[in-house]
N, CA, C and O of each residue as an XYZ file, in Angstrom:
796
protein
N       9.261     26.943     -9.539
C       8.220     26.501    -10.439
C       8.027     24.993    -10.285
O       9.002     24.250    -10.178
N       6.793     24.549    -10.273
C       6.467     23.133    -10.130
C       6.498     22.468    -11.496
O       5.947     22.986    -12.468
N       7.151     21.311    -11.555
C       7.187     20.540    -12.799
C       5.787     20.038    -13.117
O       5.061     19.605    -12.222
N       5.412     20.092    -14.371
C       4.076     19.621    -14.753
C       4.070     18.150    -15.119
O       3.008     17.574    -15.355
N       5.238     17.538    -15.168
C       5.283     16.137    -15.567
C       6.068     15.321    -14.552
O       7.277     15.494    -14.401
N       5.378     14.442    -13.866
C       6.006     13.535    -12.910
C       5.940     12.144    -13.518
O       4.853     11.627    -13.776
N       7.090     11.540    -13.748
C       7.146     10.213    -14.358
C       6.959      9.130    -13.296
O       6.976      9.414    -12.099
N       6.782      7.895    -13.745
C       6.700      6.767    -12.810
C       7.995      6.653    -12.007
O       7.966      6.308    -10.826
N       9.129      6.942    -12.648
C      10.412      6.894    -11.947
C      10.492      7.997    -10.890
O      11.006      7.774     -9.794
N       9.979      9.194    -11.223
C       9.940     10.276    -10.232
C       9.100      9.875     -9.025
O       9.511     10.060     -7.879
N       7.923      9.327     -9.295
C       7.034      8.922     -8.206
C       7.682      7.826     -7.378
O       7.573      7.832     -6.152
N       8.357      6.883     -8.031
C       9.050      5.823     -7.307
C      10.112      6.411     -6.383
O      10.244      5.976     -5.239
N      10.865      7.388     -6.863
C      11.898      8.026     -6.053
C      11.294      8.731     -4.839
O      11.842      8.666     -3.739
N      10.175      9.396     -5.043
C       9.484     10.097     -3.953
C       8.952      9.098     -2.930
O       9.115      9.292     -1.725
N       8.318      8.034     -3.408
C       7.791      7.011     -2.498
C       8.920      6.263     -1.796
O       8.766      5.853     -0.645
N      10.052      6.081     -2.474
C      11.204      5.418     -1.850
C      11.758      6.246     -0.700
O      12.224      5.687      0.293
N      11.713      7.572     -0.819
C      12.158      8.428      0.290
C      11.297      8.174      1.519
O      11.813      8.065      2.632
N       9.987      8.079      1.320
C       9.092      7.746      2.427
C       9.390      6.373      2.991
O       9.408      6.185      4.207
N       9.626      5.403      2.099
C       9.941      4.034      2.531
C      11.210      3.995      3.364
O      11.250      3.350      4.412
N      12.246      4.683      2.902
C      13.518      4.689      3.626
C      13.371      5.310      5.008
O      13.969      4.827      5.970
N      12.589      6.369      5.117
C      12.362      7.005      6.419
C      11.631      6.062      7.364
O      11.950      5.991      8.550
N      10.644      5.335      6.830
C       9.896      4.379      7.654
C      10.819      3.269      8.141
O      10.779      2.902      9.316
N      11.648      2.733      7.253
C      12.571      1.677      7.664
C      13.522      2.180      8.744
O      13.789      1.473      9.715
N      14.031      3.388      8.581
C      14.962      3.954      9.552
C      14.310      4.096     10.923
O      14.882      3.679     11.930
N      13.130      4.677     10.964
C      12.463      4.885     12.255
C      12.022      3.554     12.861
O      12.027      3.396     14.082
N      11.642      2.599     12.011
C      11.239      1.277     12.500
C      12.419      0.604     13.201
O      12.258      0.001     14.262
N      13.608      0.712     12.598
C      14.808      0.116     13.206
C      15.135      0.799     14.531
O      15.465      0.130     15.510
N      15.043      2.127     14.562
C      15.322      2.848     15.804
C      14.309      2.497     16.889
O      14.671      2.334     18.054
N      13.056      2.383     16.508
C      12.010      2.001     17.454
C      12.339      0.641     18.069
O      12.209      0.451     19.278
N      12.770     -0.309     17.221
C      13.127     -1.645     17.696
C      14.288     -1.640     18.672
O      14.355     -2.486     19.563
N      15.201     -0.696     18.512
C      16.333     -0.569     19.428
C      15.861     -0.146     20.816
O      16.329     -0.671     21.826
N      14.938      0.797     20.857
C      14.462      1.329     22.132
C      13.332      0.514     22.752
O      13.153      0.511     23.970
N      12.579     -0.168     21.913
C      11.431     -0.946     22.394
C      11.465     -2.345     21.786
O      10.624     -2.683     20.953
N      12.440     -3.160     22.202
C      12.602     -4.487     21.598
C      11.341     -5.342     21.727
O      10.660     -5.334     22.752
N      11.059     -6.069     20.666
C       9.918     -6.981     20.673
C       8.583     -6.322     20.381
O       7.571     -7.013     20.265
N       8.557     -5.003     20.260
C       7.303     -4.308     19.970
C       7.285     -3.845     18.517
O       8.328     -3.603     17.910
N       6.088     -3.730     17.981
C       5.920     -3.240     16.610
C       5.386     -1.819     16.641
O       4.618     -1.446     17.527
N       5.799     -1.043     15.669
C       5.235      0.297     15.540
C       3.809      0.184     15.037
O       3.383     -0.872     14.568
N       3.088      1.269     15.138
C       1.705      1.296     14.671
C       1.641      1.914     13.286
O       2.425      2.793     12.928
N       0.695      1.430     12.539
C       0.512      1.854     11.148
C       0.346      3.364     10.997
O       0.919      3.961     10.085
N      -0.428      3.981     11.879
C      -0.749      5.401     11.731
C       0.508      6.263     11.816
O       0.718      7.128     10.966
N       1.339      6.042     12.819
C       2.557      6.833     12.959
C       3.500      6.652     11.788
O       4.112      7.616     11.328
N       3.622      5.431     11.302
C       4.496      5.170     10.164
C       3.974      5.839      8.899
O       4.754      6.360      8.102
N       2.670      5.824      8.716
C       2.087      6.482      7.541
C       2.335      7.986      7.591
O       2.638      8.595      6.565
N       2.212      8.587      8.762
C       2.487     10.021      8.900
C       3.931     10.333      8.516
O       4.188     11.283      7.778
N       4.871      9.534      9.017
C       6.286      9.727      8.681
C       6.490      9.570      7.179
O       7.153     10.388      6.541
N       5.917      8.520      6.630
C       6.030      8.247      5.194
C       5.573      9.459      4.380
O       6.279      9.920      3.484
N       4.382      9.964      4.704
C       3.811     11.070      3.925
C       4.634     12.353      4.066
O       4.840     13.059      3.079
N       5.104     12.663      5.267
C       5.884     13.888      5.485
C       7.174     13.856      4.666
O       7.497     14.823      3.976
N       7.902     12.759      4.743
C       9.186     12.667      4.043
C       8.983     12.643      2.532
O       9.715     13.311      1.801
N       8.002     11.884      2.055
C       7.740     11.815      0.613
C       7.283     13.174      0.078
O       7.714     13.592     -0.997
N       6.412     13.866      0.823
C       5.946     15.186      0.383
C       7.099     16.184      0.364
O       7.198     17.008     -0.545
N       7.972     16.109      1.370
C       9.125     17.015      1.417
C      10.041     16.789      0.217
O      10.526     17.749     -0.380
N      10.279     15.542     -0.135
C      11.120     15.247     -1.306
C      10.478     15.803     -2.570
O      11.158     16.414     -3.394
N       9.181     15.596     -2.729
C       8.482     16.116     -3.912
C       8.615     17.638     -3.991
O       8.885     18.185     -5.060
N       8.425     18.312     -2.868
C       8.519     19.777     -2.861
C       9.945     20.255     -3.107
O      10.159     21.243     -3.810
N      10.925     19.552     -2.525
C      12.329     19.921     -2.747
C      12.722     19.781     -4.211
O      13.595     20.503     -4.694
N      12.083     18.858     -4.916
C      12.385     18.625     -6.331
C      11.388     19.322     -7.256
O      11.401     19.116     -8.470
N      10.521     20.152     -6.664
C       9.516     20.898     -7.441
C       8.642     19.987     -8.297
O       8.355     20.299     -9.453
N       8.226     18.872     -7.731
C       7.377     17.920     -8.447
C       5.917     18.145     -8.072
O       5.596     18.429     -6.918
N       5.052     18.017     -9.047
C       3.615     18.226     -8.873
C       2.987     16.974     -8.247
O       2.308     16.194     -8.915
N       3.238     16.811     -6.947
C       2.807     15.637     -6.187
C       2.223     16.127     -4.872
O       2.828     16.953     -4.190
N       1.049     15.621     -4.516
C       0.401     16.041     -3.267
C      -0.153     14.823     -2.542
O      -1.019     14.120     -3.062
N       0.354     14.578     -1.335
C      -0.132     13.478     -0.506
C      -1.288     13.950      0.358
O      -1.371     15.128      0.706
N      -2.172     13.039      0.701
C      -3.276     13.354      1.592
C      -3.823     12.098      2.243
O      -3.707     10.997      1.704
N      -4.413     12.279      3.397
C      -5.050     11.155      4.092
C      -6.415     10.873      3.499
O      -7.074     11.758      2.953
N      -6.824      9.619      3.618
C      -8.198      9.235      3.281
C      -8.933      9.070      4.603
O      -8.435      8.405      5.511
N     -10.087      9.656      4.715
C     -10.816      9.609      5.982
C     -12.023      8.680      5.930
O     -12.827      8.660      6.862
N     -12.158      7.923      4.868
C     -13.316      7.041      4.720
C     -12.873      5.627      4.363
O     -13.369      5.027      3.410
N     -11.931      5.108      5.143
C     -11.329      3.803      4.882
C     -12.352      2.676      4.775
O     -12.166      1.749      3.987
N     -13.417      2.742      5.548
C     -14.400      1.651      5.526
C     -15.285      1.654      4.289
O     -16.070      0.728      4.091
N     -15.170      2.677      3.457
C     -15.913      2.667      2.190
C     -14.991      2.647      0.977
O     -15.391      2.187     -0.092
N     -13.750      3.143      1.128
C     -12.815      3.163     -0.001
C     -11.690      2.150      0.139
O     -11.052      1.796     -0.852
N     -11.437      1.678      1.356
C     -10.314      0.775      1.599
C      -8.974      1.482      1.639
O      -7.940      0.825      1.767
N      -8.961      2.804      1.535
C      -7.723      3.569      1.409
C      -7.380      4.312      2.696
O      -8.250      4.901      3.337
N      -6.085      4.274      3.067
C      -5.583      5.052      4.204
C      -5.083      6.421      3.766
O      -5.309      7.426      4.440
N      -4.395      6.445      2.620
C      -3.879      7.712      2.108
C      -3.759      7.628      0.599
O      -3.872      6.558      0.001
N      -3.525      8.789      0.002
C      -3.440      8.841     -1.455
C      -2.401      9.861     -1.877
O      -1.958     10.689     -1.082
N      -2.023      9.784     -3.140
C      -1.148     10.781     -3.730
C      -1.767     11.213     -5.055
O      -2.239     10.387     -5.836
N      -1.755     12.518     -5.290
C      -2.211     13.054     -6.570
C      -0.973     13.524     -7.330
O      -0.146     14.268     -6.801
N      -0.864     13.079     -8.571
C       0.305     13.358     -9.396
C      -0.128     14.155    -10.615
O      -1.182     13.896    -11.196
N       0.685     15.119    -10.994
C       0.430     15.931    -12.193
C      -0.942     16.591    -12.163
O      -1.561     16.797    -13.207
N      -1.413     16.920    -10.970
C      -2.657     17.662    -10.840
C      -3.928     16.880    -11.079
O      -5.004     17.476    -11.124
N      -3.852     15.561    -11.236
C      -5.089     14.830    -11.483
C      -5.024     13.333    -11.301
O      -6.009     12.734    -10.869
N      -3.894     12.694    -11.616
C      -3.803     11.239    -11.504
C      -3.617     10.857    -10.043
O      -2.739     11.388     -9.363
N      -4.448      9.931     -9.559
C      -4.410      9.551     -8.149
C      -3.984      8.094     -7.986
O      -4.298      7.234     -8.810
N      -3.265      7.851     -6.906
C      -2.902      6.500     -6.491
C      -3.323      6.381     -5.032
O      -2.999      7.237     -4.208
N      -4.052      5.304     -4.722
C      -4.550      5.073     -3.367
C      -3.714      3.997     -2.688
O      -3.215      3.077     -3.336
N      -3.570      4.125     -1.371
C      -2.744      3.200     -0.606
C      -3.474      2.712      0.637
O      -4.157      3.477      1.318
N      -3.317      1.434      0.915
C      -3.761      0.833      2.166
C      -2.492      0.416      2.892
O      -1.762     -0.455      2.419
N      -2.226      1.028      4.030
C      -1.025      0.736      4.800
C      -1.269     -0.452      5.723
O      -2.337     -0.590      6.319
N      -0.268     -1.293      5.824
C      -0.324     -2.472      6.687
C       1.005     -2.614      7.415
O       2.042     -2.164      6.927
N       0.968     -3.235      8.573
C       2.176     -3.613      9.295
C       2.477     -5.061      8.935
O       1.594     -5.917      8.973
N       3.738     -5.328      8.584
C       4.130     -6.700      8.278
C       3.947     -7.601      9.488
O       4.149     -7.185     10.629
N       3.564     -8.838      9.220
C       3.402     -9.850     10.267
C       4.338    -11.008      9.954
O       4.908    -11.078      8.866
N       4.490    -11.901     10.898
C       5.343    -13.073     10.702
C       4.532    -14.344     10.876
O       3.708    -14.456     11.784
N       4.775    -15.286     10.001
C       4.271    -16.650     10.136
C       5.526    -17.503     10.125
O       6.103    -17.754      9.067
N       5.953    -17.954     11.314
C       7.283    -18.535     11.437
C       8.288    -17.415     11.230
O       8.251    -16.402     11.929
N       9.188    -17.598     10.268
C      10.172    -16.556      9.961
C       9.797    -15.762      8.720
O      10.546    -14.883      8.293
N       8.648    -16.066      8.143
C       8.253    -15.451      6.875
C       7.335    -14.251      7.096
O       6.455    -14.264      7.956
N       7.570    -13.221      6.295
C       6.773    -11.996      6.370
C       5.533    -12.121      5.502
O       5.566    -12.725      4.430
N       4.446    -11.546      5.976
C       3.212    -11.454      5.197
C       2.403    -10.294      5.765
O       2.844     -9.612      6.690
N       1.230    -10.081      5.209
C       0.321     -9.078      5.752
C      -1.106     -9.567      5.594
O      -1.387    -10.439      4.771
N      -2.000     -9.005      6.382
C      -3.403     -9.431      6.352
C      -4.139     -8.700      5.232
O      -4.673     -7.609      5.431
N      -4.156     -9.319      4.053
C      -4.842     -8.732      2.904
C      -6.327     -9.059      2.898
O      -7.079     -8.509      2.093
N      -6.752     -9.937      3.775
C      -8.156    -10.363      3.808
C      -8.907     -9.726      4.970
O      -9.907    -10.264      5.446
N      -8.423     -8.595      5.412
C      -9.047     -7.857      6.511
C     -10.434     -7.380      6.093
O     -10.627     -6.892      4.979
N     -11.385     -7.526      6.992
C     -12.752     -7.086      6.710
C     -13.013     -5.719      7.337
O     -12.802     -5.515      8.532
N     -13.471     -4.802      6.514
C     -13.905     -3.494      7.011
C     -15.343     -3.606      7.483
O     -16.152     -4.321      6.891
N     -15.648     -2.895      8.550
C     -17.016     -2.892      9.075
C     -17.569     -1.482      8.989
O     -16.894     -0.515      9.340
N     -18.783     -1.378      8.527
C     -19.480     -0.093      8.555
C     -20.944     -0.366      8.834
O     -21.450     -1.464      8.601
N     -21.602      0.644      9.331
C     -23.011      0.509      9.673
C     -23.839      1.383      8.744
O     -23.585      2.580      8.605
N     -24.829      0.773      8.111
C     -25.752      1.485      7.231
C     -27.159      1.180      7.719
O     -27.572      0.021      7.762
N     -27.890      2.221      8.084
C     -29.256      2.066      8.600
C     -29.328      1.041      9.734
O     -30.243      0.219      9.790
N     -28.347      1.107     10.635
C     -28.339      0.224     11.791
C     -27.859     -1.190     11.516
O     -27.824     -2.013     12.431
N     -27.489     -1.491     10.280
C     -27.045     -2.840      9.924
C     -25.534     -2.831      9.680
O     -25.023     -1.976      8.956
N     -24.821     -3.786     10.286
C     -23.379     -3.896     10.095
C     -23.094     -4.585      8.767
O     -23.630     -5.653      8.472
N     -22.244     -3.950      7.979
C     -21.864     -4.503      6.680
C     -20.377     -4.815      6.724
O     -19.560     -3.948      7.035
N     -20.029     -6.066      6.410
C     -18.635     -6.491      6.344
C     -18.232     -6.581      4.880
O     -18.936     -7.184      4.070
N     -17.098     -5.980      4.545
C     -16.579     -6.060      3.185
C     -15.069     -6.205      3.257
O     -14.414     -5.574      4.086
N     -14.519     -7.040      2.385
C     -13.067     -7.163      2.347
C     -12.461     -5.844      1.900
O     -12.871     -5.258      0.898
N     -11.476     -5.391      2.662
C     -10.843     -4.119      2.366
C     -10.226     -4.115      0.970
O     -10.250     -3.097      0.278
N      -9.669     -5.269      0.557
C      -9.062     -5.332     -0.766
C     -10.073     -5.035     -1.860
O      -9.771     -4.311     -2.809
N     -11.274     -5.593     -1.733
C     -12.307     -5.346     -2.743
C     -12.718     -3.880     -2.749
O     -12.915     -3.290     -3.811
N     -12.846     -3.295     -1.564
C     -13.172     -1.872     -1.475
C     -12.097     -1.029     -2.154
O     -12.403     -0.130     -2.938
N     -10.842     -1.326     -1.849
C      -9.720     -0.556     -2.374
C      -9.613     -0.680     -3.889
O      -9.513      0.327     -4.590
N      -9.634     -1.905     -4.395
C      -9.500     -2.125     -5.842
C     -10.683     -1.533     -6.602
O     -10.500     -0.924     -7.656
N     -11.879     -1.705     -6.080
C     -13.072     -1.187     -6.763
C     -13.099      0.343     -6.745
O     -13.451      0.972     -7.743
N     -12.731      0.932     -5.625
C     -12.711      2.390     -5.543
C     -11.698      2.973     -6.532
O     -11.985      3.952     -7.221
N     -10.522      2.368     -6.593
C      -9.507      2.842     -7.537
C     -10.010      2.719     -8.970
O      -9.806      3.620     -9.784
N     -10.662      1.613     -9.274
C     -11.208      1.412    -10.625
C     -12.235      2.497    -10.956
O     -12.218      3.058    -12.051
N     -13.121      2.788    -10.018
C     -14.137      3.830    -10.227
C     -13.508      5.199    -10.471
O     -14.053      6.021    -11.208
N     -12.360      5.430     -9.847
C     -11.681      6.722     -9.964
C     -10.697      6.766    -11.138
O     -10.065      7.796    -11.375
N     -10.563      5.660    -11.870
C      -9.582      5.596    -12.952
C      -8.162      5.678    -12.423
O      -7.291      6.290    -13.041
N      -7.935      5.054    -11.271
C      -6.660      5.160    -10.564
C      -6.084      3.772    -10.299
O      -6.663      2.758    -10.691
N      -4.947      3.748     -9.633
C      -4.337      2.511     -9.167
C      -4.403      2.498     -7.644
O      -4.581      3.540     -7.013
N      -4.257      1.311     -7.062
C      -4.263      1.185     -5.606
C      -3.231      0.143     -5.194
O      -3.050     -0.875     -5.863
N      -2.570      0.415     -4.096
C      -1.497     -0.460     -3.622
C      -1.594     -0.669     -2.122
O      -2.019      0.205     -1.367
N      -1.181     -1.872     -1.721
C      -0.856     -2.098     -0.323
C       0.572     -1.618     -0.142
O       1.432     -1.906     -0.974
N       0.832     -0.895      0.926
C       2.188     -0.570      1.334
C       2.353     -1.214      2.705
O       1.649     -0.876      3.657
N       3.298     -2.150      2.787
C       3.467     -2.965      3.994
C       4.758     -2.550      4.684
O       5.845     -2.694      4.125
N       4.632     -2.034      5.898
C       5.773     -1.576      6.670
C       6.344     -2.744      7.465
O       5.617     -3.470      8.143
N       7.649     -2.908      7.366
C       8.333     -3.988      8.063
C       9.696     -3.459      8.504
O      10.192     -2.483      7.941
N      10.301     -4.091      9.497
C      11.595     -3.599      9.966
C      12.699     -3.803      8.936
O      13.727     -3.128      9.000
N      12.511     -4.719      7.988
C      13.555     -4.998      6.996
C      13.321     -4.325      5.657
O      14.273     -4.102      4.909
N      12.091     -4.001      5.343
C      11.775     -3.400      4.037
C      10.379     -2.803      4.082
O       9.591     -3.083      4.985
N      10.095     -1.985      3.098
C       8.725     -1.555      2.843
C       8.336     -2.240      1.546
O       9.029     -2.131      0.535
N       7.216     -2.946      1.592
C       6.786     -3.784      0.476
C       5.570     -3.168     -0.205
O       4.811     -2.420      0.412
N       5.394     -3.492     -1.486
C       4.305     -2.950     -2.292
C       3.605     -4.066     -3.045
O       4.257     -4.942     -3.613
N       2.278     -4.035     -3.050
C       1.470     -4.982     -3.836
C       0.303     -4.209     -4.436
O      -0.404     -3.494     -3.725
N       0.103     -4.350     -5.734
C      -1.036     -3.723     -6.396
C      -2.307     -4.436     -5.946
O      -2.378     -5.664     -5.997
N      -3.306     -3.682     -5.510
C      -4.541     -4.262     -4.956
C      -5.327     -5.049     -5.997
O      -5.884     -6.100     -5.680
N      -5.381     -4.564     -7.226
C      -6.103     -5.286     -8.282
C      -5.377     -6.573     -8.631
O      -6.007     -7.610     -8.842
N      -4.051     -6.508     -8.690
C      -3.254     -7.707     -8.958
C      -3.503     -8.758     -7.882
O      -3.644     -9.942     -8.185
N      -3.557     -8.318     -6.614
C      -3.851     -9.262     -5.532
C      -5.220     -9.906     -5.733
O      -5.355    -11.124     -5.612
N      -6.228     -9.104     -6.037
C      -7.574     -9.643     -6.252
C      -7.615    -10.644     -7.386
O      -8.252    -11.691     -7.271
N      -6.934    -10.331     -8.489
C      -6.882    -11.259     -9.624
C      -6.148    -12.538     -9.249
O      -6.580    -13.636     -9.599
N      -5.032    -12.390     -8.535
C      -4.259    -13.552     -8.101
C      -5.113    -14.439     -7.191
O      -5.122    -15.661     -7.336
N      -5.815    -13.825     -6.272
C      -6.651    -14.571     -5.336
C      -7.710    -15.382     -6.075
O      -7.987    -16.527     -5.717
N      -8.300    -14.784     -7.105
C      -9.344    -15.466     -7.858
C      -8.838    -16.572     -8.757
O      -9.596    -17.478     -9.105
N      -7.557    -16.519     -9.147
C      -7.036    -17.479    -10.123
C      -5.987    -18.438     -9.582
O      -5.648    -19.416    -10.248
N      -5.466    -18.176     -8.388
C      -4.323    -18.956     -7.901
C      -4.690    -20.358     -7.447
O      -3.870    -21.271     -7.538
N      -5.906    -20.540     -6.961
C      -6.293    -21.840     -6.433
C      -5.691    -22.143     -5.076
O      -5.824    -23.264     -4.583
N      -5.033    -21.175     -4.459
C      -4.421    -21.375     -3.149
C      -5.520    -21.538     -2.108
O      -6.499    -20.792     -2.096
N      -5.346    -22.516     -1.245
C      -6.301    -22.751     -0.162
C      -5.551    -22.757      1.167
O      -4.322    -22.716      1.205
N      -6.305    -22.807      2.236
C      -5.713    -22.834      3.564
C      -6.325    -21.752      4.417
O      -7.354    -21.170      4.076
N      -5.672    -21.492      5.536
C      -6.152    -20.436      6.427
C      -5.919    -19.080      5.765
O      -5.151    -18.971      4.810
N      -6.580    -18.064      6.274
C      -6.351    -16.713      5.750
C      -4.875    -16.340      5.811
O      -4.348    -15.743      4.873
N      -4.202    -16.689      6.911
C      -2.785    -16.373      7.046
C      -1.953    -17.082      5.989
O      -1.037    -16.487      5.422
N      -2.260    -18.348      5.717
C      -1.514    -19.099      4.701
C      -1.745    -18.518      3.310
O      -0.816    -18.446      2.506
N      -2.963    -18.108      3.025
C      -3.274    -17.489      1.729
C      -2.533    -16.160      1.600
O      -1.955    -15.863      0.554
N      -2.553    -15.370      2.658
C      -1.868    -14.072      2.630
C      -0.355    -14.244      2.487
O       0.292    -13.457      1.796
N       0.211    -15.261      3.129
C       1.641    -15.540      3.002
C       1.980    -15.927      1.566
O       2.971    -15.446      1.015
N       1.170    -16.788      0.957
C       1.404    -17.188     -0.439
C       1.318    -15.978     -1.365
O       2.123    -15.843     -2.287
N       0.350    -15.104     -1.126
C       0.208    -13.888     -1.940
C       1.422    -12.984     -1.767
O       1.939    -12.432     -2.738
N       1.866    -12.840     -0.543
C       3.022    -11.987     -0.267
C       4.249    -12.501     -1.009
O       4.964    -11.728     -1.647
N       4.490    -13.807     -0.924
C       5.647    -14.407     -1.605
C       5.588    -14.182     -3.112
O       6.606    -13.917     -3.750
N       4.407    -14.289     -3.664
C       4.226    -14.174     -5.117
C       4.240    -12.725     -5.604
O       4.756    -12.451     -6.688
N       3.692    -11.803     -4.835
C       3.398    -10.467     -5.366
C       4.192     -9.314     -4.760
O       4.345     -8.281     -5.412
N       4.697     -9.453     -3.549
C       5.320     -8.316     -2.858
C       6.632     -7.896     -3.512
O       7.487     -8.726     -3.824
N       6.766     -6.599     -3.709
C       7.970     -6.008     -4.296
C       8.498     -4.948     -3.340
O       7.737     -4.381     -2.557
N       9.796     -4.680     -3.402
C      10.391     -3.717     -2.475
C      10.457     -2.303     -3.038
O      11.114     -1.437     -2.459
N       9.786     -2.061     -4.154
C       9.642     -0.684     -4.632
C       8.285     -0.534     -5.306
O       7.724     -1.486     -5.848
N       7.785      0.678     -5.254
C       6.525      0.983     -5.934
C       6.646      0.681     -7.421
O       5.748      0.079     -8.009
N       7.752      1.097     -8.032
C       7.917      0.918     -9.474
C       7.913     -0.558     -9.850
O       7.304     -0.937    -10.851
N       8.584     -1.395     -9.063
C       8.575     -2.836     -9.349
C       7.164     -3.409     -9.241
O       6.766     -4.238    -10.060
N       6.408     -2.973     -8.235
C       5.020     -3.450     -8.082
C       4.154     -2.948     -9.232
O       3.296     -3.677     -9.729
N       4.372     -1.715     -9.652
C       3.630     -1.133    -10.779
C       3.917     -1.917    -12.062
O       2.994     -2.297    -12.783
N       5.200     -2.157    -12.340
C       5.575     -2.890    -13.558
C       5.059     -4.324    -13.523
O       4.624     -4.852    -14.546
N       5.106     -4.959    -12.346
C       4.565     -6.312    -12.202
C       3.067     -6.320    -12.479
O       2.564     -7.223    -13.148
N       2.357     -5.324    -11.972
C       0.909     -5.235    -12.199
C       0.602     -5.062    -13.683
O      -0.327     -5.683    -14.198
N       1.375     -4.225    -14.374
C       1.150     -4.006    -15.807
C       1.420     -5.289    -16.598
O       0.665     -5.643    -17.503
N       2.504     -5.974    -16.242
C       2.866     -7.228    -16.920
C       1.785     -8.287    -16.711
O       1.395     -8.977    -17.653
N       1.310     -8.412    -15.489
C       0.270     -9.402    -15.196
C      -1.045     -9.042    -15.882
O      -1.773     -9.929    -16.328
N      -1.355     -7.758    -15.970
C      -2.596     -7.336    -16.638
C      -2.552     -7.707    -18.117
O      -3.545     -8.182    -18.669
N      -1.408     -7.492    -18.758
C      -1.254     -7.839    -20.176
C      -1.368     -9.348    -20.368
O      -1.947     -9.816    -21.349
N      -0.806    -10.110    -19.414
C      -0.841    -11.574    -19.498
C      -2.174    -12.156    -19.021
O      -2.390    -13.364    -19.111
N      -3.060    -11.308    -18.518
C      -4.355    -11.781    -18.026
C      -4.281    -12.515    -16.708
O      -5.101    -13.390    -16.431
N      -3.291    -12.161    -15.884
C      -3.122    -12.837    -14.587
C      -3.681    -11.982    -13.473
O      -3.634    -12.376    -12.308
C-alpha cells in the first residue's frame, strides 16, 4: 500500500538517495576519466532512478518525471508528491572559479516563436513556472564533492536585492556561497526563512 502522506523529511530522504548515487558515480567517473566532467543528462537519469526506487521501496506516494519543455518552463525534471504537489528542478553541473564551486544560474534559454529567437533567463522561467503551478523549484547542482540545492525563487529575490555586481561568473559564485545547501530540506527551510524575512 502506498503512503498517502509524504513529509518534507521523507522527500529529503528520497532526494538524498539520488544525491548520494550521483556523488558515487561522479567519483567513479573521475577515477576512470581524470580531468573530465560528467554530463548533466546522465547524472539526472541516475538521480531519478535511485530516488524513485527508494520512494517505491518505502511505499511513498512520490513520482519522478522528466520535463520536456525546458525552454519554456526552465525545468529538467520534476517530482509529484502525495498525488498532487509538484517540485520542479533545473539540473546543473558544478563549475570552478579558481578553487571555488559555483553554477551558471544566469543561463539564457533560447526558443523560436514565429521565426523570432527569444532569449529568457532560465531562472526566471523556472521560478515563474513554479509560481503559476503553485509549486516550488530548485536548482540541483551536481559536483564531485556534493550535490547542492538552491531554491529558484530565493535566487531571484537574492539577485534583485543583493546589489552584487561583476561578471556573470562572479555573481553566480556569490549566489552559490550565499544560498547553496547540501540537502533539499536545508534549501527548503532556508527559502521559507528568507520568504518570511522578505529576503
